[in-house]
N, C-alpha and C positions, 0 to 999 in steps of 0.2 A: 596597421599602426595608425592611431588617430592623429589629427593635426596637433592636439595638445601634447601628445607623447613625442612627436617629432620636434615640437618647439622646445620641450624640456631637454631632450637629448642634444639638440643643437646648442643650447645654452651651456650644457655641461662641457661641451668641447670648446666653444668660443670664449667663454669667460676666463678659464684658466690661461688660454693663449694670450688674451689681451692683458691679463694681470702680469704674466711673465714678461711680456714685451714692455709694459709700462714700468715695471720694477727694474728691469735691466737697463732701460734707456738706450742711449747710443744708437747704433745702426739697427738693432732689432726693432726698436720702437719706430725709428724713422722709416724703415722699409715697410712696416705695417701701415703707417699713415700714407705713404706714397702709393701703395697698392690700393688702398681704400679710395684715394683721390681718383686714380685712374678708373677703378671699377665704377665709381659713381658717375663719372662722365660717360663711360660706356653704356650704363643702364639708362641714364637720362636722355642721351642722344638717340639711343635705340628706340625709346618710347616716342620720341619726336619724329621718328621715321628716317633718321640719318643713317645711310649705309656705312657702317664702321670699317668695312674692309676697303673703302675707297681712300684716295689720297687725302681728301678733306677729313675723313674719319680718323686717319692716322695722325694728322696735325692736331685734331681735337684731343686725342689721347696724349700726345707729346706735350701739349700746353701745360697741363697740371703737373706732369712729371718733371719738366724742366723748371717750372716755377717752384716746385717743392725742393728740388736739388739746390736751386739758388737760395731759397730760404734757409736750408740746412747750413749753407756756408755763411749765413748771417748777413747776406746782402738784401736786406728787407726792402729798400727803396726799389731795387731792380725787380724783386719778386712781385711787389704790388704794382709796378709799372706793367709787368707782363700780365698780371691779373686784369688790370684796367684795359689793356689792349685786346683782350678776348672779345670785345665788342666788334672787332673786325670780322668775326664769324657771322655776324648778323644778330639782330635782337632775339630771335627765337633760339638759335643754337648756342648763344653765349651763356644762357641761363645755367645749365648743368655745370659748365666750366667755372663760372663765378661761384656757385654754391660749393663745389668741391674744393676749389682753391682757398676760399675764405675760411671754410671749416678746417681744412688741412693746415693752413698757415697758423691758425689760432692754436690748434693742438700741438704743433711743433714748437711754437713760441712759448706756450705755457710750460711745456716739459723742460725747456731750457732755462727756466727761471730758478733762482736759489731754492725756492720751495716747490720746484716743478713737479716732483712726484706727487706730493700731497695735493697740489692745486689741480693737477690733471685727474687724479683719483677722485677728488671732490666733484668735479664736473661730470665725469663719466657715471659715477655711482649715484649722484643726485638725479641724473636723467633716468637711470635704471630704477631708482626708488620711486620717482614720479610715475613712470610707466607701469611698474608692477602694482603699486598701491592704487593707482587710478583704475586699473583693470579689476583688481579685487574688490574695491569699494563699489565700482559701478555694477559689478555682478551681484554683490550682496545687497545693496540698497536700491539701485535703479533710480527711477524718478525722471524728471524732465531732461530732455536732450540738450546737450551743450551747443551743438551746431548741426541740426538735422539735415540741412541742405548740403553740408560738406561731408560730414561723417556721422551717419545715423546711429552708430553704436555707442558713441561717446555721450556720457551724462554729466550733468553739473555736479552730482555727488561724486562721481569718479574723478572729475577735475580737482575738486576740493580735497579728496582723499590723496591724490597724487601730490598736491602741494604740501599737505601735512607730512607725507612720507619723506619728501625732500627736505623739509624743515628739520625733521628729526635726524635725518642722515647728516645734514649740515652741522647740527649741534654735536653729533658724535664725532665727526671728522675733526671739528675744532677742538674737542676735548682730547682726542687721541694724539693730536699734533703737539700737545703740551701747552696749548694756550688756554686751556680750560673751557668750561661751558660759557657761551656768550650769546647774547641776543643777536649780535652781528652775524655770526656763523649761521644761526637759524634763519635769519632774514635772507642771507645770501642764498641758502638752499631754496627758499621760496621763490626768489627772483629767477634762479636757474630753472626751477620747475615751470614757471610761467613761460619762459623762453622756450623750453623743451616742448611744452604743449602747443605753443604757437607754431613751432617748426613742424610738429606732427600734423596740425590742421592745414598748414600750407601745402605739405606734400599730398595730403588727402584731396585738397582742392585741385592740385595739379593732375593727379590720377583721374579724378572724377571728370575733369574737363576733357581728358583724352579717352575716357571710357574704358579704363583698365582697372583691375582689382589689385594687382601686385606689380611692383616695378621690375621684378625678375623672379628667378627660381633658384638662386644661388644657395640660399640658406633654408634647408627643409623646415617647414613649420612657420617660417618668418617671412618668406618671400625673397626679395632682393636686398641689396645693400641700402638702397634708399628707404625701403620699408623699415629696416632695422635702425638706421642712423639718422633718419629725418630730424628727430628731436635734438640730437647731439650737434647737428650741422648748424643749428641756430644758437643752441646753448653755449657752444664753445666760443664763438665770437663775442657773445655777451660777457662771458667770463673773462675773455682777453681784455675787453674794455674796462671791466672792473679792476683787473690786475694793473692796467696802465694808470688808472686813477689811484690805486692803492700804493703804487711805488714798489719798494723792495719787499715789503712785508707781504704775508699771505693775503690774497684778495678778499677773503671772507672777513678780514678785520676792517674793511673800508667803512662799515656802518657803525663803528664804535662811537 
């Protein structure tokens, strides 16, 4: 079986599970986010050479789990205090913990908003649209590299194609939500795409510095959780900031 076939089969399994948990909300969604947070810390710390079966490794895994549970209870000040205190693990080790908790907190908070399902759907599928369209456009058109020193396979044409894909997806979600087609929803899709691509490049730089190709082997054809979710881990906090600025309405109406 080729890597592309593995990638497609993995997506056929993962996407329906994510959609079901996202639609169901409640503990189905929360447990999924908690597991992802713990998994990201496991992968990131393992890449950094941290023995995860040690007491320190156990504490590193408990940190995002406890933070997520506190966030689920709505105690956001305590949750972010725990996030900030992760620096106690040291500058090097706290990185994966900070990334996992900030991304996880954002996804939990967005889903709990009045338009939480649509807002979280918007973020996740804007990221997927950006990634898929960037891959397709880059393969079809090619051209100059976007950041050859960090990720030699990414092209400028692919990046632009990914942004266009997310812009269209943003417009579609805005329309399906009953708010009609709007420049604001399209623009928000573009903003999410830029954040997603930045997250992808940051993870590529992290792996290149460590001299590894994939963060793990959990997902056939995709690598590890960090490989699959790097874009979302930055896009979700950006979406959360937009939601804070937008107030009670859907965050894609911020640029009206």
